[in-house]
C-alpha positions as CSV (number, residue, x, y, z in Angstrom):
1,M,-2.7,7.0,13.1
2,L,-3.6,4.1,15.3
3,L,-6.7,6.0,16.5
4,S,-7.7,6.6,12.9
5,I,-7.3,2.9,12.1
6,V,-9.4,1.9,15.1
7,V,-12.1,4.4,14.2
8,Q,-12.2,3.1,10.6
9,L,-12.5,-0.5,11.8
10,M,-15.3,0.5,14.1
11,V,-17.1,2.3,11.3
12,T,-16.7,-0.8,9.0
13,A,-18.1,-3.1,11.7
14,L,-21.0,-0.9,12.5
15,L,-21.9,-0.4,8.8
16,A,-21.7,-4.2,8.2
17,A,-24.1,-4.7,11.1
18,Q,-26.4,-2.0,9.6
19,A,-26.4,-3.8,6.3
20,S,-27.9,-6.9,7.8
21,A,-30.3,-5.1,10.0
22,G,-33.4,-5.9,7.8
23,L,-32.8,-9.6,8.1
24,Y,-33.7,-10.1,11.8
25,P,-36.0,-8.4,14.3
26,R,-34.4,-5.6,16.2
27,D,-33.0,-6.5,19.6
28,S,-30.7,-5.2,22.3
29,V,-27.7,-5.5,20.0
30,D,-29.4,-3.3,17.5
31,R,-30.1,-0.7,20.1
32,L,-26.5,-0.9,21.3
33,Q,-25.4,-0.4,17.6
34,D,-27.6,2.7,17.3
35,S,-26.1,4.1,20.5
36,G,-22.6,3.3,19.3
37,M,-23.2,5.0,15.9
38,K,-24.5,8.1,17.6
39,K,-21.4,8.2,19.8
40,L,-19.1,7.4,16.9
41,K,-20.6,10.2,14.8
42,A,-20.2,12.6,17.7
43,Y,-16.6,11.5,18.1
44,I,-15.8,11.9,14.4
45,A,-17.5,15.4,14.4
46,A,-15.2,16.4,17.2
47,N,-12.1,14.7,15.8
48,P,-12.4,14.6,12.0
49,P,-10.0,12.1,10.4
50,E,-7.1,13.6,8.4
51,S,-7.6,11.2,5.6
52,G,-11.1,12.4,4.5
53,C,-12.6,9.0,5.4
54,T,-16.2,9.3,6.5
55,I,-18.9,6.9,7.6
56,E,-20.7,7.6,4.4
57,K,-17.7,6.7,2.3
58,A,-16.8,3.5,4.2
59,I,-16.9,0.3,2.2
60,K,-19.6,-2.0,3.4
61,R,-18.8,-5.7,3.8
62,K,-21.4,-7.9,2.2
63,E,-22.7,-11.3,3.4
64,W,-21.9,-14.0,0.8
65,S,-25.6,-15.0,0.5
66,S,-26.5,-11.4,-0.5
67,L,-24.1,-11.3,-3.4
68,T,-25.4,-11.7,-6.9
69,R,-24.1,-14.7,-8.9
70,G,-22.0,-12.2,-10.9
71,E,-20.5,-10.7,-7.7
72,R,-19.8,-14.2,-6.4
73,R,-18.0,-15.1,-9.6
74,L,-15.9,-11.9,-9.4
75,Y,-15.0,-12.7,-5.8
76,I,-13.9,-16.2,-6.6
77,K,-12.0,-14.9,-9.7
78,A,-10.2,-12.4,-7.4
79,V,-9.2,-15.1,-4.9
80,K,-7.9,-17.3,-7.6
81,C,-5.9,-14.4,-9.0
82,L,-4.3,-13.9,-5.6
83,H,-3.5,-17.6,-5.5
84,S,-1.9,-17.5,-8.9
85,R,0.5,-14.6,-8.2
86,P,3.8,-15.2,-6.4
87,S,4.4,-13.8,-2.9
88,K,6.1,-10.5,-2.6
89,Y,7.4,-11.3,0.9
90,P,11.1,-12.3,1.3
91,R,11.4,-15.9,2.4
92,S,13.3,-14.7,5.4
93,E,10.2,-12.9,6.6
94,A,7.5,-15.3,5.6
95,P,9.0,-18.7,4.6
96,G,5.6,-20.3,4.0
97,A,4.2,-17.6,1.8
98,R,4.0,-18.8,-1.8
99,S,1.2,-16.5,-3.3
100,R,-0.3,-13.1,-2.9
101,F,-3.1,-14.8,-1.0
102,D,-0.6,-16.0,1.5
103,D,0.8,-12.5,1.7
104,F,-2.7,-11.3,2.7
105,V,-2.7,-13.9,5.6
106,V,0.9,-13.0,6.6
107,T,0.0,-9.3,6.7
108,H,-3.1,-10.0,8.8
109,V,-1.2,-12.1,11.3
110,Q,1.7,-9.6,11.6
111,Q,-0.7,-6.7,12.2
112,T,-3.3,-8.5,14.4
113,M,-2.2,-6.9,17.6
114,S,-2.3,-3.3,16.2
115,I,-5.3,-3.4,13.9
116,H,-7.9,-5.3,15.9
117,G,-8.4,-3.0,18.9
118,T,-7.5,-5.9,21.2
119,A,-7.8,-3.8,24.3
120,R,-4.3,-4.7,25.5
121,R,-2.9,-2.0,27.6
122,N,0.7,-1.0,27.6
123,K,2.2,-1.5,31.1
């Protein structure tokens, strides 16, 4: 499962980098990305994910400046919605969480060591 999550995060990061590729001249980072994508595709071909997630289906993160006004409004509306809903965390687990937005932060903090590929080795 952890390997699947790491692969999905790598795919998302590489696709996000691809999305902004036309904004700047190609450089060594772009070539590294190309090499990484080839290796990632080969890895996925040899180890297909059980979930059906593919590079082609991965959601691409968009840069704020590339969003339309409508998309920006929807994003802001979604953030405000998260702020307006009460937290689902018990106070004993996240005493500072007051909203669903706070829940998002709590979840991120709690899972940081297992979802970010921090390269920590078990000793």
